[in-house]
TORKOL-4160 file (C-alpha; in steps of 0.2 Angstrom, whole numbers, padded with zeros to 4 digits, m for minus):
333
<pt num="1" X="0000" Y="0000" Z="0000"/>
<pt num="2" X="0006" Y="0017" Z="m0004"/>
<pt num="3" X="0011" Y="0027" Z="0011"/>
<pt num="4" X="0001" Y="0042" Z="0015"/>
<pt num="5" X="0009" Y="0059" Z="0018"/>
<pt num="6" X="0005" Y="0068" Z="0034"/>
<pt num="7" X="m0001" Y="0083" Z="0024"/>
<pt num="8" X="m0013" Y="0073" Z="0014"/>
<pt num="9" X="m0031" Y="0078" Z="0013"/>
<pt num="10" X="m0046" Y="0071" Z="0004"/>
<pt num="11" X="m0044" Y="0084" Z="m0009"/>
<pt num="12" X="m0027" Y="0078" Z="m0014"/>
<pt num="13" X="m0034" Y="0061" Z="m0016"/>
<pt num="14" X="m0047" Y="0066" Z="m0028"/>
<pt num="15" X="m0049" Y="0065" Z="m0047"/>
<pt num="16" X="m0034" Y="0073" Z="m0056"/>
<pt num="17" X="m0047" Y="0084" Z="m0066"/>
<pt num="18" X="m0060" Y="0095" Z="m0058"/>
<pt num="19" X="m0074" Y="0085" Z="m0052"/>
<pt num="20" X="m0093" Y="0088" Z="m0055"/>
<pt num="21" X="m0095" Y="0081" Z="m0037"/>
<pt num="22" X="m0088" Y="0096" Z="m0028"/>
<pt num="23" X="m0102" Y="0107" Z="m0020"/>
<pt num="24" X="m0103" Y="0124" Z="m0027"/>
<pt num="25" X="m0097" Y="0138" Z="m0016"/>
<pt num="26" X="m0112" Y="0151" Z="m0018"/>
<pt num="27" X="m0125" Y="0158" Z="m0008"/>
<pt num="28" X="m0140" Y="0146" Z="m0004"/>
<pt num="29" X="m0154" Y="0150" Z="m0016"/>
<pt num="30" X="m0172" Y="0150" Z="m0012"/>
<pt num="31" X="m0175" Y="0135" Z="m0023"/>
<pt num="32" X="m0164" Y="0122" Z="m0029"/>
<pt num="33" X="m0155" Y="0106" Z="m0023"/>
<pt num="34" X="m0150" Y="0111" Z="m0006"/>
<pt num="35" X="m0155" Y="0104" Z="0011"/>
<pt num="36" X="m0152" Y="0109" Z="0028"/>
<pt num="37" X="m0143" Y="0097" Z="0039"/>
<pt num="38" X="m0136" Y="0100" Z="0057"/>
<pt num="39" X="m0138" Y="0118" Z="0056"/>
<pt num="40" X="m0130" Y="0121" Z="0039"/>
<pt num="41" X="m0134" Y="0119" Z="0021"/>
<pt num="42" X="m0126" Y="0106" Z="0010"/>
<pt num="43" X="m0128" Y="0104" Z="m0009"/>
<pt num="44" X="m0139" Y="0089" Z="m0012"/>
<pt num="45" X="m0138" Y="0090" Z="m0031"/>
<pt num="46" X="m0149" Y="0084" Z="m0045"/>
<pt num="47" X="m0155" Y="0066" Z="m0044"/>
<pt num="48" X="m0144" Y="0060" Z="m0058"/>
<pt num="49" X="m0128" Y="0065" Z="m0047"/>
<pt num="50" X="m0129" Y="0047" Z="m0040"/>
<pt num="51" X="m0119" Y="0037" Z="m0053"/>
<pt num="52" X="m0120" Y="0019" Z="m0058"/>
<pt num="53" X="m0104" Y="0009" Z="m0058"/>
<pt num="54" X="m0099" Y="m0005" Z="m0069"/>
<pt num="55" X="m0084" Y="m0016" Z="m0066"/>
<pt num="56" X="m0080" Y="m0028" Z="m0079"/>
<pt num="57" X="m0069" Y="m0033" Z="m0094"/>
<pt num="58" X="m0065" Y="m0026" Z="m0111"/>
<pt num="59" X="m0080" Y="m0023" Z="m0122"/>
<pt num="60" X="m0092" Y="m0018" Z="m0108"/>
<pt num="61" X="m0090" Y="0000" Z="m0112"/>
<pt num="62" X="m0094" Y="m0002" Z="m0130"/>
<pt num="63" X="m0113" Y="m0003" Z="m0125"/>
<pt num="64" X="m0124" Y="0006" Z="m0138"/>
<pt num="65" X="m0129" Y="0023" Z="m0131"/>
<pt num="66" X="m0115" Y="0025" Z="m0119"/>
<pt num="67" X="m0111" Y="0043" Z="m0123"/>
<pt num="68" X="m0100" Y="0057" Z="m0118"/>
<pt num="69" X="m0086" Y="0045" Z="m0113"/>
<pt num="70" X="m0071" Y="0053" Z="m0104"/>
<pt num="71" X="m0057" Y="0044" Z="m0095"/>
<pt num="72" X="m0053" Y="0051" Z="m0077"/>
<pt num="73" X="m0038" Y="0046" Z="m0067"/>
<pt num="74" X="m0042" Y="0045" Z="m0048"/>
<pt num="75" X="m0029" Y="0045" Z="m0034"/>
<pt num="76" X="m0033" Y="0036" Z="m0018"/>
<pt num="77" X="m0025" Y="0034" Z="m0001"/>
<pt num="78" X="m0025" Y="0015" Z="m0004"/>
<pt num="79" X="m0014" Y="0016" Z="m0020"/>
<pt num="80" X="m0019" Y="0016" Z="m0038"/>
<pt num="81" X="m0036" Y="0008" Z="m0045"/>
<pt num="82" X="m0035" Y="m0005" Z="m0059"/>
<pt num="83" X="m0035" Y="0009" Z="m0072"/>
<pt num="84" X="m0043" Y="0026" Z="m0075"/>
<pt num="85" X="m0062" Y="0026" Z="m0074"/>
<pt num="86" X="m0073" Y="0030" Z="m0089"/>
<pt num="87" X="m0087" Y="0041" Z="m0086"/>
<pt num="88" X="m0102" Y="0045" Z="m0097"/>
<pt num="89" X="m0121" Y="0043" Z="m0099"/>
<pt num="90" X="m0131" Y="0028" Z="m0103"/>
<pt num="91" X="m0150" Y="0029" Z="m0105"/>
<pt num="92" X="m0150" Y="0046" Z="m0096"/>
<pt num="93" X="m0140" Y="0040" Z="m0081"/>
<pt num="94" X="m0122" Y="0045" Z="m0076"/>
<pt num="95" X="m0112" Y="0029" Z="m0077"/>
<pt num="96" X="m0094" Y="0025" Z="m0072"/>
<pt num="97" X="m0085" Y="0010" Z="m0079"/>
<pt num="98" X="m0069" Y="0002" Z="m0072"/>
<pt num="99" X="m0059" Y="m0011" Z="m0082"/>
<pt num="100" X="m0056" Y="m0023" Z="m0067"/>
<pt num="101" X="m0039" Y="m0030" Z="m0074"/>
<pt num="102" X="m0034" Y="m0014" Z="m0083"/>
<pt num="103" X="m0035" Y="m0011" Z="m0101"/>
<pt num="104" X="m0026" Y="m0025" Z="m0110"/>
<pt num="105" X="m0029" Y="m0036" Z="m0095"/>
<pt num="106" X="m0013" Y="m0033" Z="m0085"/>
<pt num="107" X="m0017" Y="m0036" Z="m0067"/>
<pt num="108" X="m0019" Y="m0054" Z="m0059"/>
<pt num="109" X="m0034" Y="m0057" Z="m0048"/>
<pt num="110" X="m0023" Y="m0058" Z="m0033"/>
<pt num="111" X="m0015" Y="m0041" Z="m0037"/>
<pt num="112" X="m0032" Y="m0032" Z="m0038"/>
<pt num="113" X="m0033" Y="m0017" Z="m0027"/>
<pt num="114" X="m0052" Y="m0018" Z="m0022"/>
<pt num="115" X="m0050" Y="m0004" Z="m0009"/>
<pt num="116" X="m0043" Y="0008" Z="m0022"/>
<pt num="117" X="m0056" Y="0003" Z="m0035"/>
<pt num="118" X="m0071" Y="0005" Z="m0023"/>
<pt num="119" X="m0064" Y="0021" Z="m0015"/>
<pt num="120" X="m0062" Y="0029" Z="m0032"/>
<pt num="121" X="m0080" Y="0024" Z="m0037"/>
<pt num="122" X="m0087" Y="0031" Z="m0021"/>
<pt num="123" X="m0077" Y="0047" Z="m0024"/>
<pt num="124" X="m0085" Y="0049" Z="m0041"/>
<pt num="125" X="m0102" Y="0048" Z="m0033"/>
<pt num="126" X="m0106" Y="0029" Z="m0037"/>
<pt num="127" X="m0121" Y="0022" Z="m0027"/>
<pt num="128" X="m0123" Y="0006" Z="m0036"/>
<pt num="129" X="m0111" Y="m0006" Z="m0044"/>
<pt num="130" X="m0115" Y="m0019" Z="m0057"/>
<pt num="131" X="m0100" Y="m0032" Z="m0058"/>
<pt num="132" X="m0098" Y="m0043" Z="m0073"/>
<pt num="133" X="m0086" Y="m0057" Z="m0071"/>
<pt num="134" X="m0081" Y="m0074" Z="m0079"/>
<pt num="135" X="m0084" Y="m0089" Z="m0068"/>
<pt num="136" X="m0083" Y="m0108" Z="m0069"/>
<pt num="137" X="m0098" Y="m0119" Z="m0067"/>
<pt num="138" X="m0098" Y="m0131" Z="m0052"/>
<pt num="139" X="m0115" Y="m0139" Z="m0057"/>
<pt num="140" X="m0121" Y="m0147" Z="m0073"/>
<pt num="141" X="m0136" Y="m0136" Z="m0073"/>
<pt num="142" X="m0125" Y="m0121" Z="m0076"/>
<pt num="143" X="m0120" Y="m0121" Z="m0094"/>
<pt num="144" X="m0107" Y="m0110" Z="m0103"/>
<pt num="145" X="m0115" Y="m0094" Z="m0108"/>
<pt num="146" X="m0128" Y="m0095" Z="m0093"/>
<pt num="147" X="m0129" Y="m0081" Z="m0081"/>
<pt num="148" X="m0130" Y="m0084" Z="m0062"/>
<pt num="149" X="m0136" Y="m0071" Z="m0051"/>
<pt num="150" X="m0126" Y="m0075" Z="m0036"/>
<pt num="151" X="m0132" Y="m0071" Z="m0018"/>
<pt num="152" X="m0118" Y="m0079" Z="m0007"/>
<pt num="153" X="m0100" Y="m0081" Z="m0006"/>
<pt num="154" X="m0087" Y="m0094" Z="0001"/>
<pt num="155" X="m0070" Y="m0086" Z="0004"/>
<pt num="156" X="m0055" Y="m0097" Z="m0001"/>
<pt num="157" X="m0043" Y="m0082" Z="m0001"/>
<pt num="158" X="m0031" Y="m0077" Z="0012"/>
<pt num="159" X="m0033" Y="m0058" Z="0009"/>
<pt num="160" X="m0046" Y="m0053" Z="0022"/>
<pt num="161" X="m0035" Y="m0038" Z="0028"/>
<pt num="162" X="m0035" Y="m0031" Z="0011"/>
<pt num="163" X="m0054" Y="m0032" Z="0009"/>
<pt num="164" X="m0058" Y="m0019" Z="0022"/>
<pt num="165" X="m0056" Y="0000" Z="0023"/>
<pt num="166" X="m0056" Y="0000" Z="0042"/>
<pt num="167" X="m0042" Y="m0001" Z="0054"/>
<pt num="168" X="m0029" Y="0013" Z="0059"/>
<pt num="169" X="m0040" Y="0018" Z="0074"/>
<pt num="170" X="m0057" Y="0016" Z="0067"/>
<pt num="171" X="m0066" Y="0000" Z="0069"/>
<pt num="172" X="m0082" Y="m0005" Z="0060"/>
<pt num="173" X="m0091" Y="m0022" Z="0058"/>
<pt num="174" X="m0103" Y="m0021" Z="0043"/>
<pt num="175" X="m0117" Y="m0034" Z="0042"/>
<pt num="176" X="m0113" Y="m0046" Z="0028"/>
<pt num="177" X="m0124" Y="m0061" Z="0030"/>
<pt num="178" X="m0132" Y="m0056" Z="0014"/>
<pt num="179" X="m0117" Y="m0050" Z="0004"/>
<pt num="180" X="m0126" Y="m0045" Z="m0012"/>
<pt num="181" X="m0139" Y="m0031" Z="m0013"/>
<pt num="182" X="m0155" Y="m0040" Z="m0015"/>
<pt num="183" X="m0164" Y="m0026" Z="m0024"/>
<pt num="184" X="m0151" Y="m0024" Z="m0037"/>
<pt num="185" X="m0149" Y="m0042" Z="m0039"/>
<pt num="186" X="m0168" Y="m0044" Z="m0043"/>
<pt num="187" X="m0167" Y="m0030" Z="m0055"/>
<pt num="188" X="m0153" Y="m0038" Z="m0064"/>
<pt num="189" X="m0162" Y="m0055" Z="m0064"/>
<pt num="190" X="m0177" Y="m0047" Z="m0072"/>
<pt num="191" X="m0167" Y="m0038" Z="m0085"/>
<pt num="192" X="m0157" Y="m0054" Z="m0090"/>
<pt num="193" X="m0173" Y="m0064" Z="m0092"/>
<pt num="194" X="m0181" Y="m0049" Z="m0102"/>
<pt num="195" X="m0167" Y="m0050" Z="m0115"/>
<pt num="196" X="m0168" Y="m0068" Z="m0117"/>
<pt num="197" X="m0153" Y="m0073" Z="m0106"/>
<pt num="198" X="m0153" Y="m0090" Z="m0098"/>
<pt num="199" X="m0152" Y="m0083" Z="m0080"/>
<pt num="200" X="m0152" Y="m0093" Z="m0063"/>
<pt num="201" X="m0159" Y="m0085" Z="m0047"/>
<pt num="202" X="m0146" Y="m0087" Z="m0033"/>
<pt num="203" X="m0130" Y="m0096" Z="m0031"/>
<pt num="204" X="m0115" Y="m0097" Z="m0020"/>
<pt num="205" X="m0099" Y="m0090" Z="m0028"/>
<pt num="206" X="m0083" Y="m0099" Z="m0021"/>
<pt num="207" X="m0069" Y="m0086" Z="m0022"/>
<pt num="208" X="m0052" Y="m0093" Z="m0024"/>
<pt num="209" X="m0034" Y="m0086" Z="m0026"/>
<pt num="210" X="m0029" Y="m0091" Z="m0043"/>
<pt num="211" X="m0021" Y="m0087" Z="m0055"/>
<pt num="212" X="m0021" Y="m0106" Z="m0059"/>
<pt num="213" X="m0038" Y="m0114" Z="m0061"/>
<pt num="214" X="m0044" Y="m0127" Z="m0048"/>
<pt num="215" X="m0036" Y="m0144" Z="m0046"/>
<pt num="216" X="m0048" Y="m0158" Z="m0050"/>
<pt num="217" X="m0048" Y="m0162" Z="m0031"/>
<pt num="218" X="m0053" Y="m0144" Z="m0026"/>
<pt num="219" X="m0066" Y="m0143" Z="m0040"/>
<pt num="220" X="m0074" Y="m0160" Z="m0035"/>
<pt num="221" X="m0074" Y="m0154" Z="m0016"/>
<pt num="222" X="m0083" Y="m0138" Z="m0021"/>
<pt num="223" X="m0095" Y="m0148" Z="m0033"/>
<pt num="224" X="m0099" Y="m0161" Z="m0020"/>
<pt num="225" X="m0102" Y="m0148" Z="m0007"/>
<pt num="226" X="m0116" Y="m0141" Z="m0018"/>
<pt num="227" X="m0108" Y="m0124" Z="m0022"/>
<pt num="228" X="m0113" Y="m0116" Z="m0039"/>
<pt num="229" X="m0099" Y="m0106" Z="m0047"/>
<pt num="230" X="m0080" Y="m0103" Z="m0044"/>
<pt num="231" X="m0071" Y="m0087" Z="m0048"/>
<pt num="232" X="m0056" Y="m0076" Z="m0042"/>
<pt num="233" X="m0062" Y="m0058" Z="m0040"/>
<pt num="234" X="m0079" Y="m0054" Z="m0033"/>
<pt num="235" X="m0078" Y="m0056" Z="m0015"/>
<pt num="236" X="m0066" Y="m0042" Z="m0011"/>
<pt num="237" X="m0077" Y="m0030" Z="m0022"/>
<pt num="238" X="m0092" Y="m0035" Z="m0012"/>
<pt num="239" X="m0084" Y="m0032" Z="0005"/>
<pt num="240" X="m0077" Y="m0015" Z="0000"/>
<pt num="241" X="m0094" Y="m0010" Z="m0008"/>
<pt num="242" X="m0103" Y="m0014" Z="0007"/>
<pt num="243" X="m0092" Y="m0004" Z="0018"/>
<pt num="244" X="m0093" Y="0010" Z="0006"/>
<pt num="245" X="m0112" Y="0009" Z="0006"/>
<pt num="246" X="m0113" Y="0005" Z="m0012"/>
<pt num="247" X="m0126" Y="m0007" Z="m0018"/>
<pt num="248" X="m0117" Y="m0021" Z="m0026"/>
<pt num="249" X="m0123" Y="m0036" Z="m0037"/>
<pt num="250" X="m0114" Y="m0047" Z="m0049"/>
<pt num="251" X="m0118" Y="m0055" Z="m0066"/>
<pt num="252" X="m0108" Y="m0072" Z="m0064"/>
<pt num="253" X="m0105" Y="m0076" Z="m0083"/>
<pt num="254" X="m0102" Y="m0095" Z="m0085"/>
<pt num="255" X="m0087" Y="m0098" Z="m0097"/>
<pt num="256" X="m0084" Y="m0116" Z="m0094"/>
<pt num="257" X="m0087" Y="m0131" Z="m0083"/>
<pt num="258" X="m0073" Y="m0132" Z="m0069"/>
<pt num="259" X="m0062" Y="m0147" Z="m0068"/>
<pt num="260" X="m0074" Y="m0158" Z="m0058"/>
<pt num="261" X="m0083" Y="m0163" Z="m0074"/>
<pt num="262" X="m0071" Y="m0177" Z="m0079"/>
<pt num="263" X="m0080" Y="m0181" Z="m0095"/>
<pt num="264" X="m0075" Y="m0164" Z="m0103"/>
<pt num="265" X="m0059" Y="m0156" Z="m0108"/>
<pt num="266" X="m0049" Y="m0148" Z="m0093"/>
<pt num="267" X="m0052" Y="m0129" Z="m0093"/>
<pt num="268" X="m0040" Y="m0118" Z="m0103"/>
<pt num="269" X="m0037" Y="m0100" Z="m0106"/>
<pt num="270" X="m0042" Y="m0102" Z="m0124"/>
<pt num="271" X="m0059" Y="m0109" Z="m0119"/>
<pt num="272" X="m0062" Y="m0095" Z="m0106"/>
<pt num="273" X="m0058" Y="m0081" Z="m0118"/>
<pt num="274" X="m0069" Y="m0088" Z="m0132"/>
<pt num="275" X="m0084" Y="m0089" Z="m0121"/>
<pt num="276" X="m0080" Y="m0072" Z="m0114"/>
<pt num="277" X="m0082" Y="m0064" Z="m0130"/>
<pt num="278" X="m0099" Y="m0072" Z="m0132"/>
<pt num="279" X="m0104" Y="m0067" Z="m0115"/>
<pt num="280" X="m0099" Y="m0049" Z="m0117"/>
<pt num="281" X="m0114" Y="m0046" Z="m0129"/>
<pt num="282" X="m0126" Y="m0054" Z="m0116"/>
<pt num="283" X="m0119" Y="m0043" Z="m0102"/>
<pt num="284" X="m0121" Y="m0027" Z="m0113"/>
<pt num="285" X="m0139" Y="m0031" Z="m0116"/>
<pt num="286" X="m0143" Y="m0034" Z="m0098"/>
<pt num="287" X="m0134" Y="m0018" Z="m0092"/>
<pt num="288" X="m0142" Y="m0007" Z="m0105"/>
<pt num="289" X="m0159" Y="m0013" Z="m0099"/>
<pt num="290" X="m0155" Y="m0012" Z="m0081"/>
<pt num="291" X="m0147" Y="0005" Z="m0080"/>
<pt num="292" X="m0163" Y="0016" Z="m0083"/>
<pt num="293" X="m0173" Y="0005" Z="m0071"/>
<pt num="294" X="m0161" Y="0008" Z="m0056"/>
<pt num="295" X="m0170" Y="0021" Z="m0044"/>
<pt num="296" X="m0163" Y="0039" Z="m0045"/>
<pt num="297" X="m0161" Y="0040" Z="m0026"/>
<pt num="298" X="m0150" Y="0028" Z="m0016"/>
<pt num="299" X="m0161" Y="0022" Z="m0002"/>
<pt num="300" X="m0159" Y="0004" Z="m0001"/>
<pt num="301" X="m0153" Y="m0005" Z="0015"/>
<pt num="302" X="m0135" Y="m0006" Z="0008"/>
<pt num="303" X="m0134" Y="0013" Z="0007"/>
<pt num="304" X="m0134" Y="0014" Z="0026"/>
<pt num="305" X="m0123" Y="m0001" Z="0030"/>
<pt num="306" X="m0112" Y="0010" Z="0041"/>
<pt num="307" X="m0126" Y="0017" Z="0051"/>
<pt num="308" X="m0124" Y="0005" Z="0066"/>
<pt num="309" X="m0107" Y="m0003" Z="0061"/>
<pt num="310" X="m0094" Y="0009" Z="0067"/>
<pt num="311" X="m0089" Y="0004" Z="0085"/>
<pt num="312" X="m0076" Y="0018" Z="0088"/>
<pt num="313" X="m0082" Y="0034" Z="0097"/>
<pt num="314" X="m0081" Y="0048" Z="0084"/>
<pt num="315" X="m0071" Y="0059" Z="0096"/>
<pt num="316" X="m0057" Y="0046" Z="0095"/>
<pt num="317" X="m0056" Y="0045" Z="0076"/>
<pt num="318" X="m0038" Y="0048" Z="0072"/>
<pt num="319" X="m0037" Y="0063" Z="0060"/>
<pt num="320" X="m0027" Y="0054" Z="0047"/>
<pt num="321" X="m0039" Y="0039" Z="0046"/>
<pt num="322" X="m0054" Y="0050" Z="0046"/>
<pt num="323" X="m0047" Y="0060" Z="0031"/>
<pt num="324" X="m0042" Y="0044" Z="0022"/>
<pt num="325" X="m0060" Y="0038" Z="0024"/>
<pt num="326" X="m0069" Y="0054" Z="0021"/>
<pt num="327" X="m0079" Y="0048" Z="0006"/>
<pt num="328" X="m0086" Y="0034" Z="0016"/>
<pt num="329" X="m0088" Y="0044" Z="0033"/>
<pt num="330" X="m0095" Y="0061" Z="0027"/>
<pt num="331" X="m0113" Y="0056" Z="0031"/>
<pt num="332" X="m0107" Y="0053" Z="0049"/>
<pt num="333" X="m0096" Y="0068" Z="0053"/>
């Protein structure tokens, strides 16, 4: 993790270009998008200030109608995100896209900086994240090309300390029994079925380290335990999104049967890439339909995940940690 200079402030960690998220410094008008809070006025902005994030691979930002595209570099106190973030509009909504592994696919799953990725999304005003990822099937009913709307995770990684923003003097324990935003998951499921995708309602995602695919014994154990899909990326995203009070749901796109299925060929990169190309078109259709149906105001339970999660008395918050987490904590200051 990149060290944080003592003089650093949230402004120094923001976008390298002027951000539309900054509240205007002008007298409070008689009408407009201002609200009174704790004896002072703050700018609430227009409804479309709340952006929709998309995390996925190459091709997803080629959705028809994704207009006004502009790449923005964002500095974070947790190091660099996977890449610059692509902003624009889709179906009248403000959208932010992040290529999970960087353009050109340069970052291993175990090298992903989930904290930086979700901090940058939060900084840019993202309130919902649609994650698109390739997964292996652990059950015969999930065929290559299918979409599983997962609702649970099993953690096979060793990176728990990298999947939280907290520490450094501020302790928080978010509820994570239901790690996927159910409202967003249901919306994506309906959108997938509306565009003709073969979509499955619910499933457990086994998150493994990688970068190698599962051994046959590992895959058989996951298959026999009744888990549904296996991947390498989504758990860290989901944990950081929950702490950032971002509603998060995933399109788990089946690329292959994992190696438990002995009557097929062992999974190879070529197989995965070929199916990825076909899955990208399906994901584009689902996203294009879902985006305009996401509510304008973020008021789902995930958007208040920290309301009862922070254990440390606010008077004891170290200034440095408080500044580092400013995008997450500003509601509670």
